[in-house]
C-alpha positions in Angstrom: 0.0 0.0 0.0 1.6 3.3 -1.1 1.0 6.4 1.0 2.8 9.8 1.4 3.7 8.7 4.9 6.1 6.2 3.3 8.1 9.1 1.8 8.0 11.1 5.0 9.3 8.2 7.1 6.0 7.4 8.9 4.1 4.1 9.2 0.7 5.6 8.4 -1.2 8.8 8.0 -2.3 8.8 11.7 1.2 9.8 12.6 0.6 13.3 11.4 3.3 15.0 13.4 5.9 12.7 12.0 4.7 13.3 8.5 4.8 17.0 9.0 8.3 16.8 10.2 9.3 14.7 7.2 7.8 17.3 4.9 10.2 19.9 6.3 13.4 17.9 5.5 12.6 15.7 2.5 12.1 17.1 -0.9 8.9 15.6 -2.5 9.8 12.9 -5.0 10.1 14.1 -8.6 10.3 17.8 -7.7 13.6 19.4 -8.7 12.6 23.0 -8.8 13.3 23.2 -12.5 9.7 24.1 -13.4 6.2 24.0 -12.0 5.1 21.1 -14.2 6.5 18.5 -11.8 4.6 20.2 -9.0 1.3 19.7 -10.8 2.1 16.1 -11.6 2.9 15.5 -7.9 -0.3 17.2 -6.9 -2.4 14.8 -9.1 -0.4 11.9 -7.7 -1.2 12.9 -4.1 -4.9 13.4 -4.9 -5.0 9.9 -6.5 -3.2 8.2 -3.5 -5.4 10.1 -1.0 -8.8 9.2 -2.6 -8.1 5.7 -3.9 -5.5 4.3 -1.6 -5.4 6.0 1.8 -9.1 6.7 2.4 -10.2 3.2 1.7 -7.5 1.9 4.1 -8.4 4.2 7.0 -12.1 4.7 6.3 -11.9 8.1 7.9 -11.5 11.5 6.2 -10.1 13.2 9.3 -7.3 10.7 9.7 -5.7 11.8 6.5 -6.8 15.5 6.6 -3.9 17.0 8.7 -1.3 15.6 6.4 -3.3 16.5 3.3 -3.4 20.1 4.5 0.4 20.0 5.0 0.9 18.5 1.6 -1.2 21.2 -0.2 0.6 24.0 1.8 4.0 22.5 0.7 2.9 22.3 -2.9 1.8 25.9 -2.9 5.3 26.9 -1.6 6.8 24.8 -4.4 4.6 26.4 -7.0 5.5 29.9 -5.9 9.2 29.1 -5.8 10.1 27.1 -8.9 13.8 27.1 -7.9 13.0 25.2 -4.7 16.1 23.0 -4.6 18.6 25.6 -5.9 18.8 29.5 -5.8 18.3 31.6 -8.9 21.6 31.7 -10.7 20.9 35.2 -12.1 21.1 36.6 -8.5 24.8 35.8 -8.5 27.8 37.4 -10.3 30.3 34.6 -9.5 30.4 30.8 -9.6 31.5 30.5 -6.0 28.6 32.5 -4.7 26.1 30.4 -6.7 27.6 27.1 -5.5 27.6 28.3 -1.9 24.0 29.4 -2.0 23.0 26.1 -3.6 24.7 24.1 -0.9 23.1 26.3 1.8 19.6 25.8 0.4 20.0 22.1 0.1 21.3 21.9 3.7 18.2 23.8 4.9 15.9 21.4 3.1 17.8 18.4 4.5 19.8 18.9 7.7 21.9 15.8 6.9 23.0 17.1 3.5 26.7 17.8 3.5 29.4 19.4 1.4 30.6 15.8 0.6 27.1 14.9 -0.7 27.0 18.1 -2.8 30.5 17.5 -4.2 29.5 14.0 -5.2 26.4 15.2 -6.9 28.2 17.7 -9.1 31.2 15.4 -9.8 33.9 17.1 -7.7 36.0 16.1 -4.7 35.1 17.7 -1.4 38.5 19.4 -1.3 38.1 20.7 -4.8 34.6 22.0 -4.2 35.9 23.8 -1.0 38.7 25.4 -3.0 36.3 26.6 -5.6 33.8 28.0 -3.2 36.6 29.9 -1.3 37.9 31.4 -4.5 41.2 29.5 -4.5 40.5 27.6 -7.7 38.6 28.2 -10.9 36.3 25.8 -12.6 37.1 24.5 -16.1 34.4 25.0 -18.8 34.0 21.3 -19.1 33.4 20.8 -15.4 31.1 23.8 -15.3 29.0 22.2 -18.1 28.8 19.0 -16.1 27.7 20.9 -13.0 25.0 22.6 -15.0 23.6 19.3 -16.0 23.8 17.9 -12.5 21.9 21.0 -11.1 19.4 20.8 -14.0 20.1 24.3 -15.3 18.2 25.2 -18.4 20.1 26.2 -21.6 20.0 29.9 -20.9 21.1 29.4 -17.2 23.9 27.0 -18.4 25.2 29.6 -20.9 25.3 32.2 -18.1 27.1 29.9 -15.7 29.7 29.0 -18.4 30.2 32.7 -19.2 30.9 33.4 -15.5 33.5 30.6 -15.5 35.1 32.0 -18.6 35.2 35.5 -17.2 36.8 34.3 -14.0 39.4 32.2 -15.8 40.4 34.8 -18.4 43.9 36.2 -17.9 44.2 38.8 -20.6 42.2 42.0 -19.9 41.0 42.2 -23.5 39.6 38.6 -23.2 38.1 39.3 -19.8 36.4 42.4 -21.3 34.9 40.2 -24.1 33.4 37.7 -21.6 32.2 40.5 -19.4 30.2 42.0 -22.3 28.6 38.5 -22.8 27.8 38.2 -19.1 26.2 41.6 -19.0 24.1 40.7 -22.1 22.8 37.5 -20.5 22.1 39.3 -17.2 21.5 43.0 -17.6 20.9 43.5 -13.8 24.4 42.4 -13.1 26.0 45.9 -13.2 24.3 46.7 -9.8 26.4 44.1 -7.9 29.3 45.3 -5.9 31.8 42.8 -7.2 30.9 43.4 -10.8 31.2 47.2 -10.3 34.8 46.7 -9.2 35.4 44.4 -12.2 33.9 47.0 -14.5 36.0 49.8 -13.1 39.2 47.7 -13.5 38.3 47.0 -17.1 37.3 50.6 -17.7 40.7 51.7 -16.5 42.3 49.2 -18.8 40.2 50.4 -21.8 40.9 54.0 -21.0 44.7 53.4 -21.2 44.4 50.9 -24.0 42.6 53.2 -26.5 44.8 56.1 -27.7 41.8 58.5 -27.8 40.7 58.1 -24.2 43.1 60.7 -22.8 42.7 62.9 -25.8 38.9 63.1 -25.3 39.5 64.3 -21.7 41.7 67.1 -23.0 39.2 68.0 -25.7 36.0 68.2 -23.7 37.5 69.9 -20.6 40.0 72.3 -22.2 39.0 73.2 -25.8 36.0 75.5 -26.0 33.0 74.0 -27.7 29.5 72.6 -27.4 30.7 69.0 -27.1 28.4 66.0 -27.7 29.2 62.5 -28.7 28.5 63.4 -32.3 30.6 66.6 -32.4 33.5 64.8 -30.6 33.4 61.9 -33.0 33.5 64.4 -36.0 36.4 66.4 -34.4 38.5 63.3 -33.7 37.6 61.1 -36.6 36.0 58.4 -34.4 32.7 56.6 -34.4 29.9 57.9 -32.2 29.7 54.6 -30.3 33.5 54.8 -29.5 33.0 58.3 -28.1 29.9 57.4 -26.1 31.6 54.4 -24.5 34.6 56.5 -23.7 32.5 59.3 -22.1 30.7 56.6 -20.0 34.1 55.1 -19.0 35.5 58.5 -18.0 32.4 59.2 -15.9 32.6 55.8 -14.2 36.2 56.4 -13.3 35.2 59.9 -11.9 37.6 61.7 -14.2 34.9 63.9 -15.8 31.4 64.9 -15.0 28.7 66.5 -17.1 27.1 69.7 -15.8 23.4 70.6 -15.9 24.0 72.6 -19.1 25.6 69.7 -20.8 29.2 70.7 -20.6 31.9 68.3 -19.3 34.2 69.2 -16.4 37.4 67.5 -15.4 37.3 66.1 -11.9 40.7 64.7 -11.5 43.6 67.1 -12.1 45.7 64.5 -13.9 45.3 61.0 -15.0 47.7 58.7 -13.2 48.7 55.4 -14.8 49.2 53.0 -11.9 51.7 50.1 -12.0 48.7 47.7 -11.8 47.7 48.6 -15.3 48.6 45.6 -17.4 51.4 45.9 -19.9 49.0 44.9 -22.6 47.1 48.2 -22.1 50.3 50.2 -22.3 51.4 48.4 -25.5 48.0 48.9 -27.1 48.1 52.6 -26.2 51.5 53.3 -27.8 50.6 51.2 -30.8 47.6 53.4 -31.4 49.5 56.6 -30.8 52.3 55.6 -33.2 49.7 54.6 -35.8 48.3 58.1 -35.6 51.8 59.5 -35.8 52.4 57.6 -39.0 49.1 58.8 -40.5 50.1 62.4 -39.7 53.1 62.1 -42.0 50.8 62.1 -45.0 47.6 63.8 -43.8 49.1 66.9 -42.0 51.2 69.7 -43.4 54.5 70.8 -42.0 52.7 73.9 -40.5 50.4 71.6 -38.5 53.0 69.4 -36.8 56.5 69.4 -35.3 58.7 66.5 -36.5 62.3 65.8 -35.9 64.8 63.0 -35.5 68.3 62.6 -34.2 70.7 59.7 -33.9 73.1 59.5 -31.0 75.8 57.1 -29.8 75.0 56.8 -26.1 76.6 55.2 -23.1 73.8 52.8 -21.9 74.6 53.9 -18.3 73.2 57.4 -19.2 69.7 56.1 -20.0 68.2 57.3 -16.7 69.5 60.8 -17.4 67.9 60.6 -20.9 64.6 59.5 -19.3 64.7 62.5 -16.9 65.4 64.9 -19.7 62.4 63.5 -21.7 60.2 64.0 -18.7 61.3 67.6 -18.3 60.7 68.2 -22.0 57.1 66.9 -21.7 56.5 68.9 -18.6 57.8 72.1 -20.3 55.4 71.5 -23.2 52.5 71.1 -20.8 53.3 74.4 -19.1 53.6 76.1 -22.5 50.2 74.7 -23.5 48.6 76.2 -20.4 49.7 79.7 -21.5 47.8 79.4 -24.8 44.9 81.9 -25.2 43.2 80.1 -28.1 43.4 76.4 -27.4 41.4 74.9 -30.2 43.3 71.7 -31.1 44.6 68.6 -29.2 48.1 67.5 -30.0 50.0 64.3 -29.1 53.7 64.5 -28.1 55.8 61.3 -28.0 59.3 60.8 -26.7 60.5 57.5 -28.1 64.3 57.0 -27.7 65.3 53.4 -28.5 68.3 51.4 -29.7 69.1 50.9 -33.4 71.9 48.4 -32.7 71.9 45.0 -31.1 
């Protein structure tokens, strides 16, 4: 004879207190929280057992009634929360947080559920799972896909989970930025999280330095007189409108500029400092872009529009620090000269690039 009390660990329906206790710690069979369809199937199963199995056995309606009420209450809870056995993945911006929340929820549903049991379910060793949840180790894409299957994530949730794994594992800032854009597309609410804001600022800093025009736009909109909009800046600098819009957003996020009520931009920071933490990749990208513009100026600008010169020296390598100091002094003197200008209508780029010609 099959009754719900068998699932709850009771001998029969008359032990209602035991059945109620069981309902609090045992997930109803067949309900995984993936969708509400299973809840409905379970509901009809319960109704069938109650009317055609349990009632004929006990012959009394009120013997089964307390447990039936508890069953229906539990089913309502399940219907309201379709992610009953795992948290919503879109509430998390990192894989460790999602796995921790999943383990926590399963432990609440079953006090005997352990980290070892969870690790076994998702195909990891207990030690490996602990390292991942503590941020000491990253998941591989292959393992993440297997975890998605074990937790019954749907295709969209699986794609989001895999994208988080790729974001966390990426080393190159440019690759990390690519995965970040994908994660933001899959979960637009993500930018509000504290951890993701820090990631965004780090990558904003990288992009600012990496693109040659970031610093030039600061100089243009805060020094050169004009009614600057994304469209007018793009036209002035030969950029696309989207490049300018992204850069203005980046500069605002980094609190380097702000836009006043009348639409003008004001510089907040006196100078942009390039910290040692900025990846070399960003510095290389910046100078590559600057030198490309320099090469273009050879054919697109007249002698009257630019200053160009070159000199070859035979140097003692031990003097390189003195050379570096002189180059810094030269750039500082140019900056002071620029401040004295009364009609600053153009933005210029100065480069000091002293390098070896011999091996």
